[in-house]
C-alpha positions in Angstrom: -62.1 -83.7 6.6 -62.7 -81.6 3.5 -63.8 -82.9 0.1 -62.6 -80.5 -2.7 -64.2 -80.4 -6.1 -61.8 -77.9 -7.6 -59.2 -77.7 -4.9 -59.0 -74.0 -4.0 -55.6 -74.3 -2.5 -54.1 -76.5 -5.2 -50.9 -75.1 -6.9 -51.7 -77.3 -9.9 -55.2 -75.9 -10.3 -53.8 -72.3 -9.9 -51.2 -72.9 -12.7 -53.8 -74.6 -14.9 -56.2 -71.6 -14.5 -53.5 -69.2 -15.5 -53.0 -71.2 -18.7 -56.7 -71.7 -19.3 -56.1 -75.5 -19.5 -58.6 -77.2 -17.3 -61.8 -77.1 -15.2 -62.4 -77.8 -11.5 -63.2 -81.5 -11.8 -59.6 -82.2 -12.8 -58.4 -81.0 -9.4 -60.2 -82.9 -6.7 -59.1 -84.1 -3.3 -60.0 -85.5 0.1 -58.1 -83.6 2.8 -58.0 -85.5 6.1 -56.2 -84.2 9.2 -56.0 -86.0 12.5 -54.7 -84.4 15.7 -54.0 -86.2 18.9 -51.4 -87.3 21.5 -50.8 -90.7 19.9 -50.4 -89.8 16.3 -51.0 -86.9 13.9 -51.8 -87.5 10.2 -52.3 -85.3 7.1 -53.4 -86.4 3.7 -54.4 -84.3 0.6 -53.7 -86.1 -2.6 -55.1 -84.3 -5.7 -56.7 -86.5 -8.4 -57.9 -86.0 -11.9 -61.4 -86.2 -13.4 -61.1 -89.9 -14.3 -60.8 -90.7 -10.6 -63.9 -88.8 -9.6 -67.5 -90.3 -9.5 -70.6 -88.6 -8.1 -74.3 -88.9 -8.0 -77.2 -87.5 -6.0 -76.2 -89.3 -2.8 -72.6 -89.9 -3.1 -69.1 -88.8 -4.1 -65.9 -90.8 -4.6 -62.4 -89.3 -5.2 -59.9 -92.1 -5.8 -60.3 -94.7 -3.1 -62.1 -92.5 -0.6 -65.8 -91.8 -0.7 -68.8 -90.3 1.1 -72.5 -91.3 0.9 -75.7 -89.9 2.4 -78.0 -92.7 3.5 -81.0 -90.6 4.4 -80.1 -89.9 8.0 -76.3 -89.8 8.2 -73.3 -89.0 6.0 -70.9 -92.0 5.9 -67.3 -91.3 4.9 -64.8 -93.9 3.9 -61.2 -92.8 4.1 -58.4 -94.6 2.2 -55.6 -92.2 1.8 -51.8 -91.9 2.0 -50.2 -89.1 4.1 -47.7 -86.5 2.9 -44.8 -85.8 3.1 -44.3 -89.2 5.0 -46.5 -91.8 3.2 -48.2 -93.4 6.1 -51.5 -95.1 5.3 -54.7 -93.4 6.6 -57.7 -95.6 6.8 -61.0 -95.1 8.6 -64.7 -94.5 8.6 -66.6 -91.4 9.8 -70.4 -91.2 10.3 -72.0 -87.8 10.8 -75.5 -87.7 12.2 -77.1 -84.2 11.9 -79.4 -83.0 14.7 -81.0 -80.7 12.1 -80.4 -79.4 8.6 -80.0 -75.8 7.6 -81.5 -74.8 4.3 -80.1 -71.2 3.9 -76.9 -70.2 2.2 -75.0 -67.0 3.1 -73.0 -64.8 0.7 -69.5 -64.1 1.9 -68.8 -61.4 -0.6 -70.7 -58.4 -1.8 -71.1 -59.8 -5.4 -72.6 -63.1 -4.2 -70.0 -65.2 -5.9 -68.9 -67.1 -2.8 -71.6 -68.9 -0.8 -71.5 -70.7 2.5 -74.1 -73.3 3.6 -74.0 -74.6 7.2 -75.5 -77.9 6.3 -75.5 -79.4 9.8 -74.4 -76.8 12.4 -74.6 -79.4 15.2 -74.1 -83.1 14.6 -73.0 -86.3 16.4 -69.9 -87.8 14.9 -68.5 -91.3 15.1 -65.0 -92.0 13.9 -63.4 -95.5 13.7 -59.9 -95.7 12.2 -57.7 -98.7 11.6 -54.5 -96.8 10.6 -53.8 -95.2 13.0 -56.0 -97.3 15.3 -58.4 -95.2 17.3 -62.1 -94.5 18.0 -63.7 -91.2 18.8 -67.2 -89.9 19.1 -68.5 -86.4 19.9 -70.1 -83.2 18.6 -69.2 -82.1 15.1 -70.2 -79.9 12.3 -70.8 -80.1 8.5 -70.8 -77.2 6.0 -70.2 -76.4 2.4 -68.5 -73.6 0.5 -68.9 -72.9 -3.2 -67.8 -70.2 -5.5 -67.6 -69.1 -9.2 -64.1 -67.6 -9.0 -60.8 -68.3 -7.1 -60.8 -67.2 -3.5 -57.8 -65.0 -4.0 -59.7 -63.0 -6.6 -62.3 -61.9 -4.2 -60.5 -61.8 -0.8 -57.3 -60.6 0.8 -57.9 -62.7 3.9 -60.5 -64.2 6.2 -61.0 -65.8 9.6 -63.6 -68.3 10.5 -64.4 -69.9 13.9 -67.0 -72.2 15.5 -67.7 -72.8 19.2 -70.4 -75.2 20.5 -71.7 -75.8 24.0 -75.0 -76.8 25.6 -76.8 -77.5 22.3 -75.9 -74.2 20.7 -73.3 -73.4 18.1 -71.9 -70.0 17.1 -70.1 -69.4 13.8 -68.1 -66.3 13.0 -66.7 -65.1 9.6 -64.6 -62.0 9.2 -63.7 -61.4 5.5 -61.6 -58.7 3.8 -62.6 -58.2 0.2 -60.2 -56.8 -2.3 -62.5 -53.9 -3.3 -64.3 -53.3 0.0 -63.7 -52.9 3.8 -63.7 -55.9 6.1 -67.2 -57.4 6.8 -68.4 -59.8 9.5 -71.0 -62.5 9.8 -72.1 -63.7 13.3 -74.7 -66.5 13.5 -76.1 -68.7 16.3 -77.6 -72.1 15.5 -80.1 -74.3 17.5 -79.9 -78.1 17.3 -82.8 -78.0 14.8 -80.7 -76.0 12.4 -82.6 -72.8 13.0 -80.3 -69.8 12.7 -80.4 -66.2 14.1 -78.0 -63.3 13.5 -76.4 -62.1 16.6 -74.6 -58.7 17.3 -71.0 -58.8 16.1 -68.9 -59.6 19.1 -65.9 -57.5 20.2 -62.6 -57.9 18.2 -59.8 -59.8 19.9 -56.2 -60.0 18.6 -54.4 -63.3 18.9 -50.6 -64.0 18.7 -49.3 -64.4 15.2 -48.6 -67.9 14.0 -45.2 -69.4 13.5 -45.3 -68.3 9.9 -46.3 -64.8 11.0 -49.9 -65.1 9.8 -52.0 -62.4 11.6 -54.6 -64.1 13.8 -57.7 -62.4 15.3 -61.1 -63.4 16.5 -64.2 -62.0 18.2 -65.5 -62.8 21.7 -67.7 -61.5 24.5 -66.4 -58.3 26.0 -63.7 -58.8 28.7 -63.5 -62.5 28.1 -59.8 -63.7 28.0 -59.5 -65.8 24.8 -56.7 -68.3 25.0 -54.8 -70.2 22.3 -54.7 -73.8 23.4 -52.9 -75.3 20.4 -51.9 -74.4 16.9 -53.1 -77.4 14.9 -51.9 -76.3 11.4 -49.1 -73.7 10.9 -48.6 -73.2 7.2 -47.2 -70.3 5.2 -50.7 -69.0 4.2 -53.0 -70.8 6.7 -53.4 -71.4 10.4 -55.8 -73.7 12.2 -56.0 -73.1 15.9 -57.8 -74.5 19.0 -59.1 -71.7 21.2 -60.8 -71.3 24.5 -63.4 -68.6 24.1 -67.0 -67.3 24.8 -69.2 -65.9 22.1 -72.8 -64.8 22.7 -72.7 -66.6 26.0 -71.6 -69.9 24.4 -68.4 -70.9 26.1 -66.0 -73.7 25.2 -63.3 -74.8 22.8 -63.4 -73.2 19.4 -61.8 -74.2 16.1 -60.5 -71.1 14.4 -58.8 -70.6 11.0 -56.9 -67.7 9.5 -56.3 -67.5 5.8 -54.0 -65.1 4.0 -54.7 -65.2 0.3 -52.0 -62.7 -0.6 -49.5 -65.0 0.9 -51.1 -68.0 -0.8 -50.7 -66.7 -4.3 -47.1 -65.6 -3.8 -44.7 -67.6 -6.0 -42.6 -69.0 -3.1 -45.6 -70.4 -1.4 -46.9 -72.0 -4.6 -43.5 -73.7 -4.9 -43.8 -75.2 -1.4 -47.3 -76.6 -1.6 -46.7 -79.8 -3.7 -44.7 -81.2 -0.8 -48.0 -81.5 1.2 -50.3 -81.8 -1.7 -49.1 -84.5 -4.2 -51.1 -85.1 -7.4 -52.2 -88.2 -9.2 -53.3 -86.8 -12.6 -55.3 -89.8 -14.1 
């Protein structure tokens, strides 16, 4: 689940920026994706500024909302899927084991910052449509920037693996004016973070849309692609089996091709998965 204030992947926001017509708060969305044997759902309806409300402890975008109650983040989901308009209804509670306080710059100019708010958290999800319950270990972070992603980056990969009370997060970014750089961090349950040596590169099979995928792992460890969760023209989300800095388990991995994202043909396809309600 991702809450966007200024949806970085919105074709409507990209067009409005080119015309200098609007600001980020007129392009907000809750993106919710469910993966499972029984049912898979995707929702990402963009909404205008009149449908957004926020204060110190809460955020609402249309009928969906999130609220921090002092110990947990509670998320209410009331969305409609795309392209098939199935209802998506549920509640998620995120209980951090510790809170990180440090942001990390992803680019050399410091215009894009990543904050791993709760690197390790207990998550409870109860949905009525589709009907299911789930609980387990999860993660909460935040990205913010002062320019479009495609202005700063050609592509990036991100991944997270957690096991035995430890979480490792990897970023590999390719800036437009610089060589590729890497960020490798290991988190304790308290939120304490240490930098670790950059693991060895590992090439993965390309996605169905021919997005190049790669990751990093401990030397000689055979990384396996278990499932491609999202296969889009500019983005791939993948479930891996990996080991990084001795932390072994399943990893969520993403590959983002921003040259592909800003191409006209991709921009024309995006509205089919990202409808917009302007007011």
